[in-house]
N, C-alpha and C positions, 0 to 999 in steps of 0.2 A: 517161467523165469518169474513172472508175477504173481503166479499162483503159490510157488513158495514163499516170496516175499511176503505175499497174504498170510501164510500159515507161520510164519515167523512172527506174526501181528498177533496172531490169534492166539496160539501155544500157548506162551507165557501167562496168560490169564487164567488158567487151569494148572498151573504148577503150584502155587501156595497151598491149594486143596491138596493135590498130589503128595506132596509132603508132609502135609499133617496127618495123612492117612496112611503112607508106606513110608515116611523118615527118608533118609539119603537114598533110598532104592529108586526115589522119584528122579533122581538124576538119568539114569535109563532112560526113562521116558522123554527126557531134554535133550538127550543125545542121539535119541530117535531121528529127529527131523534134521539137524546136519548130517547125519548119515544121508537121509532118504536126498537131500540137497548136494552132498557130495557125490552120490550114484546118479543124479541128475546130470550133474555138471561133466562127469566122465561121458555120459551118454552123448553130450554134445559135442565132444571133443573134435570130432572129423570136421563140423560145420565151425567150430571156434577156431580152427587152426588154416580154414580156407579164406579165400576172398571176399565170401559173403557170409560173416557171421550171425548168429541168432540174432533177431532184434524183436524185442516186443514193446508196444506202447500202447497207451492208455492216456488220452487228453484229459488234463486235471483242469487245469485254469486256461481256457481257450482265450479267452480276451489276454491275457499275458502271453500265449504261445509257451504255457508249462507245461510239459506232459509226466507221465512216469513212466520213463522209457528204460529199458534195459537192454543193454547190447553187452553179448559175450565176444569179443575178442581174444587175442593170444594172452594179453595183458590181463584181460578180465576174469579169463579162465583159469589163470596160475592163482590169481589174489582170490578167488570164489574157491579154488581148490584147498588153498591154505586155509583158510577161512573156517570153511565147513570142518575140513579132516581134525585139524588141530583141534577146533572148535569140541567137534564128536568126543575126542580121546580126553581133553580137558573135563568136560563133564561127568564120562566114565570114572575118571580119577578123584573126582569129587565124591563118587559114592562113598569112597574109603576116607577122604581127607575129613569129610562132615558126618561119618558114622558114628550115630551115638548122639548128635547133634539136631536140635530143633529151634533153638532161638535164632528168629532171622532166617533160618535156611531156606525156608518158602519164597518168601521175597529174594533173598541172593539167588537161587536157581533160575526164577523168573526173569529178573534182570539180566543175569548174565547169557541167559538164551536170546532175549530182546535185544541185548549187545550185538550177538552173532548176526541177527537179522538185520541190523541196523548196517553193520559192516558188508554184509551180503550186498543189500541194496546200495550202499557207496560205490563196493567197485565196479559193479556191473550198470549203474544209470548212467544213460549219457545226457539227461538234463542237468545241465552244472547248476542250475537254483536247487534243483533237487537234492544235487549233491551236498549242497552248502546245508541244506535242512538235514540231512541223513549225518554231517560232520556234527554238528551241534548236537543231534540226539546221541551220538557216542559218547560225548562229552559229557551229558548230563547223565548218562548213564554208567560210565565210567566213574564220575565222581560218586553213585550209590556202592558201586564195588570197591571202591578205594575204602570209604568211609564204612565198610559193613561191621568191623568193631567201633560202633559209634560212642561207643562209651569210653573209649580211650582217646583223650587228648590229642594224641599224636596223629591218629586216624582222621581224627575229623579235620586236623589243621592240613595234613597231605592230602586229602580230598580236596579242600575249599581250595588247595594251590594250584593242585592240577586243573580245576576247573576253572578257575581265573585266568591263570597261563592260557592255555589252550581255548577258551572262549574269547579272551581279547584279541589273540589270533585267528580266531574264526571272523569275528566283525570284521578286522582290517581285510580279510581276505574277501568277504561279501562285497567291499567296496571296490576292490580289483575284479570281481566278477560281475558288478554292476557296469564297470566301463568296457569289460571285455565284451559284455553283451550288447553295449548300446553301440560300440565302436562296429561289431562282425554283423548286428541285426539277428542275431540268433543264437539261443540256450542251447540246442545243440553241441554238445562237446566234441563228437564226431565232424560236425560241420563248421566247427571254430577250427580244429586241426586242420582242416582240408582247405579252409580259405586262407590259412596259413600269415595272418593279418601282421603288418609291421608299421612301425610309427612311435611317437613318443607316446601316445595313449596308450599303446600295448603295451610298451616299456614300464610305464607306472603301474598299468594294470597286473604284468608278471612280479613286479617287485612285490607289489601287496599281496598276491596270492602265494609267493613262496614266505612270507610272513606267517602267513597260518599254515602252509606247510611246516615250516622249520619248527613252530612252534609246537604242533602237533607230535612231533619225532624228537622232540627234546634236544634240536639241536643249537650250540651256542647263538645268542645267550639264553635261549629257553631251557638250556639241559638241567636245569637245577631239579625242576618238578618230579622228574622220573626216580630218581634215586630216592626222593622222600614217599613217592608215592608205594614204596615197599613195605608200608604200613598195611597194605592190603592182603588177604590171604593169597597163599601160592600159587593156588588157579589162577587169582587174577591177574599175577606177575606174569605168569607162563603164558596166558592167552594176549592181554591187553597190552602186557610192554614186552611182549617177544614177538607175536606173532600176528597181532590185529590191530589195535589202536593206534601204536606210535607206525605202524605201517603204512596207514593214512595218508600221512604226509609225505612217506616215500611214494608209493602210489602215485599220486599227484603228480610228483616232481617227473616220476617215469612216464606218465601220460603225456605231459608238457613238453618234456625234453626232445623227442624226435622232432620236433618243430621249432621248439622256439630256445634251443640252447644257442644259435648265432645269435640271438638277442644279445646286445650290448652289455644289459647289466647281468645276465643269466650266471655264465661262469664265475666271475669274480664272488658273486653271493654262495653258489652252490657247492662250488670245489673249494673256495677260501676258507668258508664256515664249516663246510663237511669235515676237510683236513683237521682244522682246528678240534673241533669238537671229539675227532679220533684220538688225537694226543691227549687233549684235558681228560676225557674220560679212561682214557688206558694208566697213565700216571697217577690218577685217583684211584682206581681198581686197585693197583699195587699197598696203598695206603691202607685199607678196609682190612678189616679182621672178620666180617660177618659174611658168612657165604652169599648168602642173599644180596647184601650191598656190592660186593665183589661183582657178582652177576649183571646188578645194576646199573654199575659205572662200564662192565664190560657192554652193554646193551648200548649206552650212550655211545661209547667207542665204535663199536659197530655200524650204528646209525651214521656215525658221521661217515664211515667208509661206504656205505650203502649211497648218501647222499651224492657223495663225491663220484663215485663209478657210474652210477645209473644216471646223476644229473649231466653229466658231460658230454651226452647226447650224441657219439658216434655210434655207428653199427656194432664195434667191437665191443665196445664199453657198453652198450644197451646189454648185448648178449651176455656178458661177464656180469652186470648186475644183475641181471634177471635171475641166475644162477645162484649169485651170492642171497639173493632176496629167498629163494628156495632153502638154501643150506642155513639162513639163519634163523628161520621160522623152526626147523626140525631141531638143529643142534640147541638153540637157547631155550626153547620151550622144554625140553627134556632136560636141562640142565635145570632150570627152576623148579621141575615136577621133583627132580632127584632132590634139589633142598627141602622142597615140602614134606617128603619122604623121612629126611633125617630130622626135620624139625618135628615131626608128628610120632616118631618114633623114641627121640632122645631128648625132647623140649628144648634143645639149643640147637644155634647156627655158628657158635663162636669158634674159630680154628683152635682158639687157644684151650678149649674145655674137650677136643675131639683127640681121640689117638686111638691106632689099630683098628679103626673101623672096617678097613678093606677087608685085611683077614676076614673079618666074621661076615661081611655083605659082600662075596667076590663079584656076583651077578652086577649089582647096583656099582660097584668100583669098576668093574671091565665097560660097562656101557656107558659110564659118566667119563670114562678116558677116550671111548670113542667119541663122544659128545665133543669134547675138548679138542680131540685129533681136528675134528672137521673145522671148529674155530679156528685153529692157528694155521689150519692147511696141508694136513697130514696126507697122503697117499694112503690107502684108496679111496677115501670120502669125497662128496662133493664138495665139501669146503676147498680141497687141494685144486680140483678142477676149475671151481671158482675164481681164486685166488690166483692161479696161474693165468688165468683168461684178463683179468682185471690188468695185472700187473703188464703183460703182452700189449693190451690196449694201449696204455698209457706210456708206454716204451716206444711203440710206433708213432704216437703223435709228438710225443718231447724229442725225437730223433729230428722230425722236421722244426722244431724252433719253437713250438707251442707252449707258452709261459705257463699257464694253467696245466697243461700234461705234464710239465716238469714237476710245479709245484705238486701236482696229484700224484705222482709216482714217489718223490721224496716223502709224503706225507705217509703214502699206503704202506712202504718200506719201515719206516719209525713207526707207525703204528701197529705194523704186524709183529716188531720185535716186543712193543707192551704186550700184545695181544697174548703172545707165547710165554711171555713173563707171568701174567696175572692168569693165565690157564694153568700153567704147571702149581700155580699158588694154589690156587683152587684144589686140584688133585690131591696135592701135599696135606693143604688144610682139612680137606675133608675125610680122607682116608689114610693117610701115613700114621705111621707110629712117630711120635713126637719124644724128643730129648729135651730134658731137663737143663736147668743151669749148671748140674756136675757133669752133664752128657749121658745119663742113663735115660732109659727108656722109660716115660710117663707111663702111670697105672692105664691099663685098657680100659676103652669105655665100652660098657657093655651094651650090646646090640640085641634087642628081640625083634626076630624076624618079622617082617611086615606081611600083611596078606599077598598072594600072588597076583591078586586083581590090581594091588596098588602100584605093582611096578610095570605091570604092562603098560600104560601108556609112554613113560620114559623110555622105557626098553625098545619098544616099537619104532618111537621119534629117533633115537640114536641109532638105531639098526638102519633105519631108511636112509640116513646120512652116507651108509656105504652103499646101500643098494643103488640109489642115485649115481654116488660115485662111479660104480661099475658099467652103469646104462647112461653114461654121458653122451654116447653117440644119439640115443634115441632122446635123450633131453633137449640134445642140439637141435635134432630135426623140429621139436616142439617148440622150441624159443626162437627160432630165425626167423618164423615169421614177422614176430614183434620186433628182432634186430633190424630186419630188412626195412621198417618204416622209417630209421632212422639214418641219417645222412653218412655215408661211408666213411669221411674223414671229416676234417675241419675244412673251412674256406682256406685254398691255398696249399693243401697239402694232397697229395698226389694219393689216389686210391690204391690201396695194397693190390699187388696183383692175384692175390688168391684169398678170396673171404676165408677170416679165422672160424674155426670149429671147436667145440666143445670136444673133448677127450681125456681119456684118464693119463694118457702117455704122449707129448707132444715132442719128445727127445730130448737131448743136452743142449739148453736154450737157455737165453739169458734171463728169460723168468722164472725159470726151475730155480737157476743158481741163485737168484735174488731173495726166492721163498725159503729154500733152504738155508740161506744165510739169516734172517731175519728169526728164523726159528732157533738156529745155534744161538745167535746173540740175544733172544728173549732167555732162554736156558740160562746164559750168562749172567744175565742181567739180574733173573730170579736168586739166584746163587748169590749174587752181592748185594741185593737188598736184604736176603735174610742172613749176610753177615754184619753189615754195617746200618742197615735201616732205610727209610725214605729222607732226603735232604728237606730241610723246611720249605713252607710255600713259599712262592716267591711274592705274590701278594698278599696284604695282611687282611684281606676280606675274602669271601666267597661269595658267588652268585647268591647262593640261600641268604645270607646276609644282606646283601642288596636289597633283596626282593620283601625281606622283612622290614628293610629301614625304608623302602617306598612306602610300604603299608602304613606302618605309623606316621610316618609323614602326611599321608592320606588321611589319617584317622585324626591327626592334630590339625590339620586344615578343616576337617569336617566340622572339629569341636569350636575351632576359633569362628566358623562360617555361623553355626546354629547359635554360638552365643550373641554374636552380632544382630542377626534375623529372626530368632527364633526366641522371643523375650519371654514365651510363656503366659502372654495376655492377648486372650479372645477379642476384647476389643481394638486390641492394634492390629492383630489378624487380619480381623473385618472389616476394620476402618481401613487399611492399605489396599483392600480388595476393591472396596467403594471408592475410595479416591481414584484409582487405576480408573474404574468403569465413567465416573463424571467425567473424568480429563478426556477420554479415549472418544466416548461417545458424545458426548459434548463437542469436541473438536470437529468430529464428522458433522453434525448437525448444524454447526455456525459455517462450515465450509459449504457446505450443500448450496448450489447454484438457486434452487427453487423447491419449496415444498408443494406438496399434494395432499389433500387432506378430504376425507368423505368421512362426516361423524353424525351420529343418531344420538340423541339426547336418551333415549333407552329403546331396547328391541322387545320388551317384555314390559308390563307392571311389577313384576314382582323384582324386576332389578332397583325400582324406586325403593322400594321395601327393604330390601336386603342390604343394597349399598351402604346405606346411612349406620346400620347397625353394625356391618363390617368395620365402618372408619371407627366409629365411636369405640369399640371393642380394641381395636387398635390403638386407641388414644388413651384408654383406662389403664390399657396392659403395662404401658410405659410407666404409668404413674403407680403401679401395683408395689407396694411393699414386701407381700411375700411371695415367695417363689412360685407354689402352686398357683397362686390365683394368677399370676401372670401367666401361666402355662396354660390355663382353663381361657383366659381370654383370648390369647393367642389362638386356641383351638376354635373358638368362636368364629374367626375370618376362615379357617378351615370348612367347618361346616357352612357358613355361608356359600361357599363357592360350591358346596353340593348343591342350593337351591339353584345357582345360577347354573350349573352343568345340567341337572334335570331339566329346568324349563327352557334350555337351549338346544332339547332334542340329542342328549348325549347322556342316556343312561348307563350306559358300561361306565363313562368316568364318572357319575354320579355315587354309584356302588361302588367303586373302587374308591373315593375320595371318601367316604364316609368311613368305610372300614381302614382305611389310612389312617386317619384323622382318630380313630377311637384307639387303635394299636400304638399309636404314636403318644397319645395322651397316657395309657396307661405306662410305656415304656419311660415316659418322663416322670411319671408318678414314682415308679421304681428306683430311677436314677436318685430322686430329690428326698427320697428316704435316707440318704449317706451324705445328705447338706444342710446345713442348718437352714430351717424353716425362712427367716427374717432375712432382708437384704437390708443389714445393719449399717452403722456408719463406716463399718471397714470394708464394708461391699460396695460402698456408694459410689456413684459414677461419678468421674473425673472429667473435667473441660466441659461442662454440660451444654454451653452455648456452641462451641466447636461441636459436639455430637449433632445438636439441632441442626447447625448449618447444615452439616453433611447428609444429614437424613432428608431435609430439603430439598438439597441439591440430586440426590438419589432419586427422590420421589418424582422431582421436575424434569430429570432425564428419561425417568421410565416412562414418564408421561408424554414426553414429546415423542420418543419411539414409537409409541404405541398409535400415538395421531398421525406421524409420519406414515408408520407401515399401513395404516387404513386407505392410503391412495398410493402408495407403492407399487402394488401392482400392475403389470402391463399385459400380462399373460394369461389366460386361463390356469389355476391352478390343477397340479396335477392328481390332488386328491380327489377331482370331478370322474377319474377313471378309477377309482379304488372299489366302487362297490360292484363295476362288472367284474373287474379284475379278481376281487376277492369270490366272488360266485365261479368265474371261469376256472381259474387257477387253482383256488383254495377250496373249490367247494363248501362255501359258508356264505351265509347271509349277514353274519355281525361284522362289518367291516373293520371294528378296533379288534377283532379277538383274530381273525384272520390275518390281520396286517402284523401283529405281534408273533404269530405262531408260524407265519408262512411268508408273506411279502416281505417282511423285515426282520426273520429269525437271526439274521447275524446279529443285529442290533441287541434283540432281546436276550440272546445267548451272552453277550456283554454283558448286560446288567445281571444275568444272573450270576456272572462270576463276581460283580460288584457285590451282590447281596452277602453271596458265600464269602468272601473278603471282611466284609463287615460282621458277619456273624461272628468270622474268625477271631477278627479284633477284638469285638465285646468278649468274648469269653476269656481271650488270652489276658485282659486288664483284669479280671477277675477272679478266674482260677489261680491264674499267675504261674503254678509249678507243673500243671496238667491239662490238655486239654479235653480229655473223655471225663463224663458225666457220669457217675456212679449210683445216682439218684433212684433209677429206676430199678437197680438192683437191691437195693436198701430197704426199699418200701413194704413195711410187713404188711399183712391180707389183711382188707380193711374188714370188717363183719359183714358176716352175710346175713341175708334174710331168712326169716322162718321156713319159706318156702323152699330155697336151696338147701339150708342145713336139715329141713324136716324136724325140725326141734324148734318151739318157741322160746322168745327172748323176752325177758323180764326185767324191770328196773330194779338194779339194787343198791347198797351203800358204796358198791365198788363199779357201776356202771352196767350198761348191757351184759347177761349172762344168760345161758342156756337155761329153761327151764328143769329144775329135778324136783325131786321129794321134799327136799329141806325149803324151797323158795316157793311153792308151787300158789301160795294166798299172794304172791308179790304182784303188783299191776303190770299188765303186758306191756312190752316198751311198741310205741307208734312210730317214732321217726328214729332213725339210727345212722350215727355220722361218724365219721373217721375221729380214732382215738389219739390221732397226733397233734391236733392242733389243741393250743393254748385255750383255757376256759374263758378268759378274758376277750379272745380274738375271734370265738364262735359265734356263729349264727346259724343254727341246726335247720331252720327254715330255709336260708339261702343254700345252703348244702345238699338238702333236698331237693329243692326244686330246680337246681343248676344238674344236678345226677338226671333228673326227669327230662329237662329238656338237652342234656347234652347230645345224646345220640341223635335226634332231630336235628339237631343243629349240623351235625356231621353227614347227615342225609342230605341236608340241603344245601351242604357245600358240595358234595358229592355230584349232586344236581346241577348245581351252578357250573361246574368243571366240565360235565357231558354237554350241558345245554348251550353251553358259549360261544357253540361255533356258528348259531343259528339265531340265537336269544341271548340279551342282556347277561352276561357273568363270564368265565373261562377260567382257566387256572389260576391265575393271579387273585381275582376276587374269591372264588372257592376256596383257596389256599387260607386267604384273609378271615373268611368265614368259619374256616376250621380253627383257626390262629385264635379267633374269638374265643371260642368252645375252649380250648385248652386256658385261655386269659379267665374264663370264667370260672372254672374249674380250679385254678390257682387262688384268685380272688376268695373262693367260696370255703376251699378245704385246704389250703398251704401247700407246701412244697409236697409233701408226701401225695396229696390226691392229685397233683401234678405227675408225680411218679406212675401213680394207679391209672392215670389217665393216658398218659403215653410212655409204653413200658418199652422205651428203645432210647438210643443215642440221637441228637439231634444231628451228629454229625453223618451217621448214616444215612438220614434222610436228604441231607444237603448233598452227598456224594451220589446218590443211587439218582435223584434228580436231575443232577448236571449232567451223570452218565446216560440218562436217557434223551436229554437236549442232545449231547454230542455224538449221540448213536444216529439220531434223526439226522444229524447233518452227515455223518461217516457212510452209512448204510446205502444211501444212493450211489456212492461212489462204485460200487461193486455192480451196479447193473448197468454202468455206464452215464449214469445221469448226474447234473450239478448238484453240490451238497445240499441239503434241506428239500428237495424236490420231493414235493407231498405225490401221494396216489390215492386212488378212491375206489372204495367197495362199496356195492350194494346188492341188497338179497330181498327176496319174500321169505318171510318164515312164518309157518304156521301158528295161528293164533296171536304174534306179534305184529306180521304186517311186513310193509315196507320198513329197511331196515338199511342206513347208509353210517359208513364211518371213513373218515379220512386220516391217513399216515400222520397228520401232523397233530392229532389230539394228542399221540405219544408224547410229542414235544410239549403240549400242553399240561400233560401229567407230570412231565418232568419239573414246570412251573410250581404245579401245586405241592409237590414234595419240597420244592426248594423254601417257597414262602412259608410251608408249615416248618420246617428245620430252621428257617429264620427265628419265625416267633417261637418255638421251640426253644432255641437258644438264649435267645433273649429273657426268657423266663425263666429258663435254669441257671444263668450265672446272674441277672439283676436281679433277681427274685428268690429262686431257690438257694442260691448259694450265698447272697447275702445275708437269708434268714439263718443259713446253718454259721455262716461267721459270726453275725450277731448271739444267736444262742450259744455259740461256743464262748463268748465273751462274758455272756452271762452268767456260765456255769464255772468261770475261771473269778467271778467276780469283779472283773474288769468293766468299766465302763467308757463307751468310745463316744466321741462328740454328736454322733448322728441319734444315738441313744435316746437321747434326753428330749428330743425334738419330735 
């Protein structure tokens, strides 16, 4: 099971490439994994249905007792079969649904398979914390799937709505999970159920967990997101909204109900909201004219019924609920796929535009009718078996006076009437020959026959509802092991003399008559609605309108809050931070009963020379009237720190500091090109006295903190052990580098994330409309040397040209520069020198990268050196020279670098080691000698690429893109404010 879950995590990464090569046929490869998982699940059937189900575990976070554990009992076995079987059929269906399409299909294929893997793990995991993680993974992946048509506003809104609702429910559920884990002392789901805890804390935890389950399964008041999600492609609706995602909440209810159904808040919530949802969804389904929306609201209705039946918690209800779960996965997936066929062939789903389709597509019409028959409960489908079992379970409980059983029984009967009505409406709307206002037959909708393979998935799913109905005794044997875990009856209700069993025929019993009566009443209701129409809404608003009102209110509140707190003034923001700092730290310092300090005048003579220079530079920077002057003076303090680090035994810090200061100075210079050079009266500082007082307070406060800190240590610092740990654990002698990539690797990964966010933020501010930089693709070939061209270059009036008979007497060209730089900005000597030095700089950066584990350097320093090489190329030759030096998109470097870092954290998990565990190889190679390699070097390479990507992104956005915008304005004859400075 763990290997199958791992395959679900890896295979999706290959699918975009497969789709780009083979088109929609790549869905066959995607379907192969669910088929294998389905077959593997079938092989585990005997053990899954026994008292000793298969169990695999891998300790993930031992400190928190969190494991990636998989346990396949009867409920998990049923859900795994549904997830894998329906998933495989939907992916095969996608082969024809997306035939001829390539835009975004690769990503869709990968995300759909990843979603199947997340659901597979969710229904089998035995760790409740991992369940919550996978729960949120399904929410994110469903967001991507629902928003597949991202150019459509409706798709984007529907995807965001589904994400917000299900994620909010998931966060609330997380609180309940934490309460449950704290109270029981275990994260094992089977362990919690075995303990069967009770009490007010458990009741609160159950309510919070039910919020997550109800939001995931679109139960009132969260039901509105599912119909909106019909903006997704039909395969998404068939899988996520019929068989998989919405079943996650039902699964959690089914998992907890056998033990916790007797808790006080359980049945009022589960049965009450489930029945209400069933009725609301059924009524709304009768109002719709879009086939897909009829099924969407029908799904909401059916989910309400599943919630009430599975959540009731008795043995018979559990048995009926699991049969309903299987039935719903089959018939509703089949019906959604049928709608996809109709939509793909006719480009419409409006029942008012469809007429006479059934005679032209008899196979589709027959199997759609079979699926509808299972939905409304016609014999011999499994829907009939499950519906009769549910009615019998509630009849038995209701006869004993159980209030919620009576509510459930009445609700299911009324809901079944609505189900029959909108089921008939679906068949009539999709396949019947309609009449116009005059009573004549409407023109027939011409039906182009679809490929046989396109029909295979819905036909197979619909046919299986009949097979499962006939095989009800076998189904009973399989599902009884789950049902037996639930209480036989409610407290105070006598146990039945004989246990109920699923069967196609139980004789003439009350449940049968209730079922047949609801179908007959549903047919009558359909006829009545066709004649007189649906009545007006009881309430003047819908749940979706309430959701939109809430969002608008939050947006307005955000605007008000930002207006009050975000004034757009950097001095106000910084001043607020400093005031809080002085107040907080000053209070702590003054409240301290005693101060201890240990001060030296200086530790080395260089400090006596450097410190006054830094102080003077800071004072002069405050008085500077030009921005660039101020930036340079501020950099003096940074370069002063370089000397202090270098003389204090920290060469790594000194190297990094000098590189950071240089790159920062360049970045500031690039930004200052868009800002007026002088700090005039318009930009003069206000309240200079208050600023001076605050600055003095900050300086005094930080000085006192530093003084107190010198005498505050009472124990030996943990850094004393770092040299030994660096060599023993990280196999390196450079303590700083080993700490960054090994001992404190998680911190570094977080910092890499911040760098990527910063780069993306800068690029988004400058590029505005798109993130990708096409500069490297637009670079014209630079003039090549005579040796490479095998021809001499000579100087002509039009610039360097190859020597020909006509210009043989012209002087030979000595230095050749790029031809895209404006003459007034060119320094040919600088261009050539930079080109000569560039390759050496890159070699030095690579040396620093690989030498950094034992000597000063590392990925961060090496990346900055490489970035400095790119800075030199840009300064010397402009944006086209930069494009020639780095012919790739900065985003790729950032992504690959982060992927390498994450890989170093993830790969050790597959070998049973904690994340970021490094390993060590050494060997004796001929001619080279002793060679050592530490796996954390790969992490350092990731750091190296991220830093280069960051510098390149800054140069491309603040440099090249600003140049392009400036040139575009010059070409249009427009003068921007910054162009005159």
